[in-house]
Backbone as a printed PyTorch tensor [residue, N CA C, xyz], in Angstrom:
tensor([[[ -1.5370,  -3.1740, -11.5720],
         [ -0.2730,  -2.7520, -11.0260],
         [  0.6630,  -2.2490, -12.1140]],

        [[  0.5980,  -2.8560, -13.2640],
         [  1.5010,  -2.4630, -14.3430],
         [  1.2520,  -1.0120, -14.7340]],

        [[ -0.0120,  -0.6590, -14.9500],
         [ -0.3460,   0.7070, -15.3770],
         [ -0.0160,   1.7350, -14.2960]],

        [[ -0.3250,   1.4280, -13.0280],
         [ -0.0160,   2.3540, -11.9420],
         [  1.4870,   2.5600, -11.8150]],

        [[  2.2500,   1.4910, -12.0050],
         [  3.7070,   1.6070, -11.9680],
         [  4.2320,   2.5080, -13.0740]],

        [[  3.6640,   2.3650, -14.2650],
         [  4.0730,   3.2200, -15.3820],
         [  3.7760,   4.6770, -15.0810]],

        [[  2.6000,   4.9310, -14.5040],
         [  2.2360,   6.3070, -14.1490],
         [  3.2170,   6.8610, -13.1250]],

        [[  3.5190,   6.0720, -12.1110],
         [  4.4520,   6.5180, -11.0690],
         [  5.8200,   6.8320, -11.6660]],

        [[  6.3320,   5.9410, -12.5010],
         [  7.6580,   6.1570, -13.0970],
         [  7.6620,   7.3320, -14.0650]],

        [[  6.5700,   7.5260, -14.7900],
         [  6.4910,   8.6580, -15.7250],
         [  6.4130,  10.0040, -15.0190]],

        [[  6.0410,   9.9850, -13.7480],
         [  5.9640,  11.2400, -12.9890],
         [  7.1530,  11.4100, -12.0450]],

        [[  8.1890,  10.5680, -12.2160],
         [  9.4260,  10.7850, -11.4860],
         [  9.8180,   9.7290, -10.4780]],

        [[  8.9740,   8.7340, -10.2290],
         [  9.3310,   7.6800,  -9.2810],
         [ 10.4350,   6.8080,  -9.8730]],

        [[ 11.2160,   6.2090,  -8.9910],
         [ 12.2840,   5.3080,  -9.4060],
         [ 11.9550,   3.9030,  -8.9420]],

        [[ 11.9810,   2.9490,  -9.8560],
         [ 11.7130,   1.5500,  -9.5320],
         [ 12.8640,   1.0030,  -8.7090]],

        [[ 12.5470,   0.2090,  -7.6480],
         [ 13.5750,  -0.4140,  -6.8170],
         [ 13.5660,  -1.9270,  -6.9790]],

        [[ 12.3870,  -2.5530,  -6.7840],
         [ 12.3270,  -4.0160,  -6.8390],
         [ 10.9340,  -4.4990,  -7.1810]],

        [[ 10.8380,  -5.7800,  -7.5390],
         [  9.5780,  -6.3820,  -7.9610],
         [  9.4850,  -6.3280,  -9.4710]],

        [[  8.7000,  -7.2020, -10.0450],
         [  8.5500,  -7.2610, -11.5010],
         [  7.4990,  -6.2450, -11.9470]],

        [[  7.9060,  -5.1300, -12.5390],
         [  6.9480,  -4.0970, -12.9320],
         [  6.0370,  -4.4950, -14.0830]],

        [[  6.2910,  -5.6330, -14.7150],
         [  5.4600,  -6.0850, -15.8330],
         [  4.5350,  -7.2330, -15.4680]],

        [[  4.4940,  -7.6150, -14.1950],
         [  3.6530,  -8.7200, -13.7390],
         [  2.3900,  -8.1590, -13.0780]],

        [[  1.2300,  -8.2530, -13.7210],
         [  0.0070,  -7.6880, -13.1490],
         [ -0.4540,  -8.3900, -11.8720]],

        [[  0.0330,  -9.5980, -11.6200],
         [ -0.3680, -10.3380, -10.4260],
         [  0.7570, -10.4210,  -9.4020]],

        [[  1.7500,  -9.5720,  -9.5600],
         [  2.9010,  -9.6070,  -8.6680],
         [  2.5380,  -9.2460,  -7.2310]],

        [[  3.4260,  -9.6180,  -6.3190],
         [  3.2120,  -9.3950,  -4.8950],
         [  3.2030,  -7.9100,  -4.5760]],

        [[  4.2500,  -7.2100,  -4.9530],
         [  4.3310,  -5.7700,  -4.7840],
         [  5.4730,  -5.2320,  -5.6260]],

        [[  5.3830,  -3.9710,  -5.9640],
         [  6.4310,  -3.2910,  -6.6910],
         [  6.8470,  -2.1010,  -5.8400]],

        [[  8.1380,  -1.9850,  -5.5490],
         [  8.6390,  -0.8840,  -4.7230],
         [  9.2760,   0.1810,  -5.6080]],

        [[  8.9960,   1.4310,  -5.2500],
         [  9.5500,   2.6000,  -5.9210],
         [  9.9980,   3.5990,  -4.8610]],

        [[ 10.7430,   4.6110,  -5.2920],
         [ 10.9920,   5.7700,  -4.4380],
         [ 10.3710,   6.9780,  -5.1260]],

        [[  9.8890,   7.9080,  -4.3160],
         [  9.3550,   9.1410,  -4.8960],
         [ 10.5030,  10.1320,  -5.0850]],

        [[ 10.1940,  11.3470,  -5.4780],
         [ 11.2270,  12.3460,  -5.7520],
         [ 12.0180,  12.7390,  -4.5170]],

        [[ 11.4580,  12.4950,  -3.3250],
         [ 12.1500,  12.7960,  -2.0740],
         [ 12.8990,  11.5780,  -1.5300]],

        [[ 12.8730,  10.4740,  -2.2610],
         [ 13.5590,   9.2690,  -1.8260],
         [ 12.7500,   8.3890,  -0.8900]],

        [[ 11.4740,   8.7030,  -0.6920],
         [ 10.6020,   7.9040,   0.1760],
         [ 10.1350,   6.6710,  -0.5830]],

        [[ 10.2760,   5.5090,   0.0500],
         [  9.8970,   4.2490,  -0.5830],
         [  8.3940,   4.0220,  -0.4440]],

        [[  7.7590,   3.6000,  -1.5390],
         [  6.3440,   3.2340,  -1.4900],
         [  6.1230,   1.9800,  -2.3220]],

        [[  5.0440,   1.2700,  -1.9990],
         [  4.6880,   0.0300,  -2.6900],
         [  3.4560,   0.2390,  -3.5530]],

        [[  3.4060,  -0.5040,  -4.6280],
         [  2.1770,  -0.6590,  -5.4100],
         [  1.8760,  -2.1460,  -5.3630]],

        [[  0.6940,  -2.5000,  -4.8670],
         [  0.3290,  -3.9070,  -4.7120],
         [ -1.0080,  -4.1780,  -5.3790]],

        [[ -1.1640,  -5.3860,  -5.8860],
         [ -2.4140,  -5.7710,  -6.5440],
         [ -3.5430,  -5.9310,  -5.5350]],

        [[ -3.1930,  -6.2540,  -4.2990],
         [ -4.1910,  -6.4750,  -3.2630],
         [ -3.8470,  -5.6120,  -2.0610]],

        [[ -4.8490,  -5.0960,  -1.3890],
         [ -4.6080,  -4.2570,  -0.2190],
         [ -3.9520,  -5.0180,   0.9190]],

        [[ -3.4020,  -4.3000,   1.8500],
         [ -2.7560,  -4.9030,   3.0060],
         [ -3.7190,  -4.9230,   4.1850]],

        [[ -3.7470,  -6.0160,   4.9250],
         [ -4.5890,  -6.1050,   6.1220],
         [ -4.1690,  -5.0070,   7.0890]],

        [[ -5.1390,  -4.2930,   7.6070],
         [ -4.8540,  -3.2230,   8.5430],
         [ -4.6190,  -1.8720,   7.8840]],

        [[ -4.5460,  -1.8430,   6.5600],
         [ -4.3430,  -0.5630,   5.8900],
         [ -5.6230,   0.2690,   5.9790]],

        [[ -5.4560,   1.5720,   5.9540],
         [ -6.5910,   2.4700,   6.0760],
         [ -6.5050,   3.5470,   5.0070]],

        [[ -7.6700,   3.9690,   4.5190],
         [ -7.6990,   4.9940,   3.4820],
         [ -7.4050,   6.3780,   4.0520]],

        [[ -8.0530,   6.7490,   5.1460],
         [ -7.8660,   8.0620,   5.7690],
         [ -7.7310,   7.9030,   7.2790]],

        [[ -6.5820,   7.4680,   7.7780],
         [ -6.4270,   7.2090,   9.2140],
         [ -6.8300,   8.3990,  10.0730]],

        [[ -7.6160,   8.1170,  11.0960],
         [ -8.0310,   9.1430,  12.0450],
         [ -9.2380,   9.9620,  11.6290]],

        [[ -9.6860,   9.8500,  10.3960],
         [-10.8220,  10.6540,   9.9580],
         [-12.1360,   9.9170,  10.1980]],

        [[-13.1900,  10.6840,  10.3460],
         [-14.5140,  10.0880,  10.5320],
         [-14.9110,   9.3700,   9.2420]],

        [[-15.4710,   8.1990,   9.3710],
         [-15.8750,   7.4280,   8.2030],
         [-14.6950,   6.7730,   7.4940]],

        [[-13.5890,   6.6120,   8.2030],
         [-12.3930,   5.9940,   7.6310],
         [-12.7120,   4.6030,   7.0720]],

        [[-12.1480,   4.2920,   5.9250],
         [-12.3390,   2.9830,   5.3150],
         [-11.1110,   2.1340,   5.6150]],

        [[-11.3190,   1.0230,   6.3080],
         [-10.2220,   0.1110,   6.6250],
         [-10.2650,  -1.0710,   5.6580]],

        [[ -9.2310,  -1.8700,   5.6720],
         [ -9.1460,  -3.0440,   4.8110],
         [-10.3860,  -3.9160,   5.0150]],

        [[-10.9920,  -4.4300,   3.9520],
         [-12.2360,  -5.1920,   4.0790],
         [-12.0780,  -6.5890,   4.6670]],

        [[-10.8670,  -7.0310,   4.9530],
         [-10.6720,  -8.3770,   5.4690],
         [-10.0570,  -8.3250,   6.8720]],

        [[-10.8550,  -8.0470,   7.8890],
         [-10.2870,  -7.9120,   9.2300],
         [ -9.7210,  -9.2040,   9.7960]],

        [[-10.0690, -10.3460,   9.2320],
         [ -9.5300, -11.6170,   9.7290],
         [ -8.0150, -11.6980,   9.5550]],

        [[ -7.4730, -10.9200,   8.6510],
         [ -6.0340, -10.9310,   8.4190],
         [ -5.2990, -10.0020,   9.3800]],

        [[ -6.0230,  -9.2510,  10.1920],
         [ -5.3820,  -8.3440,  11.1350],
         [ -4.7300,  -9.1210,  12.2630]],

        [[ -3.6640,  -8.5620,  12.7880],
         [ -2.9660,  -9.1860,  13.8990],
         [ -3.5980,  -8.7650,  15.2200]],

        [[ -3.9500,  -9.7370,  16.0460],
         [ -4.6130,  -9.4690,  17.3210],
         [ -3.7660,  -8.5840,  18.2190]],

        [[ -2.4430,  -8.6540,  18.1210],
         [ -1.5940,  -7.8770,  19.0230],
         [ -1.7660,  -6.3650,  18.8350]],

        [[ -2.3980,  -5.9350,  17.7460],
         [ -2.6260,  -4.5140,  17.5230],
         [ -4.0520,  -4.0740,  17.8420]],

        [[ -4.9200,  -4.9920,  18.2950],
         [ -6.3120,  -4.6540,  18.5720],
         [ -6.4450,  -3.5610,  19.6260]],

        [[ -5.6470,  -3.6140,  20.6850],
         [ -5.7350,  -2.5970,  21.7380],
         [ -5.4080,  -1.2190,  21.1870]],

        [[ -4.3990,  -1.1200,  20.3800],
         [ -4.0300,   0.1740,  19.7890],
         [ -5.1340,   0.6750,  18.8570]],

        [[ -5.7360,  -0.2150,  18.0810],
         [ -6.8320,   0.2070,  17.1870],
         [ -8.0180,   0.7190,  17.9930]],

        [[ -8.3020,   0.1110,  19.1310],
         [ -9.4480,   0.5100,  19.9420],
         [ -9.2930,   1.9160,  20.5070]],

        [[ -8.0810,   2.4050,  20.6460],
         [ -7.8450,   3.7470,  21.1990],
         [ -8.1560,   4.8380,  20.1900]],

        [[ -8.2770,   4.5130,  18.9310],
         [ -8.4940,   5.5370,  17.8950],
         [ -9.9010,   6.0040,  17.8710]]])
């Protein structure tokens, strides 16, 4: 996370919160050049997807952390 944060900041991102020097931190929030907030996290988020809607999409490897209330919506994809 530390190195990715440095890369983001060196290319114009602005740090908002989180410890940018803690490699095991929960998450680090930045804004991009358009002011859009994004996170850098050491571990993926349950339910996150690499290429949503595309064939062969890679989803988070730990489906047990997914919330059941979203199962119906996932099934429609």
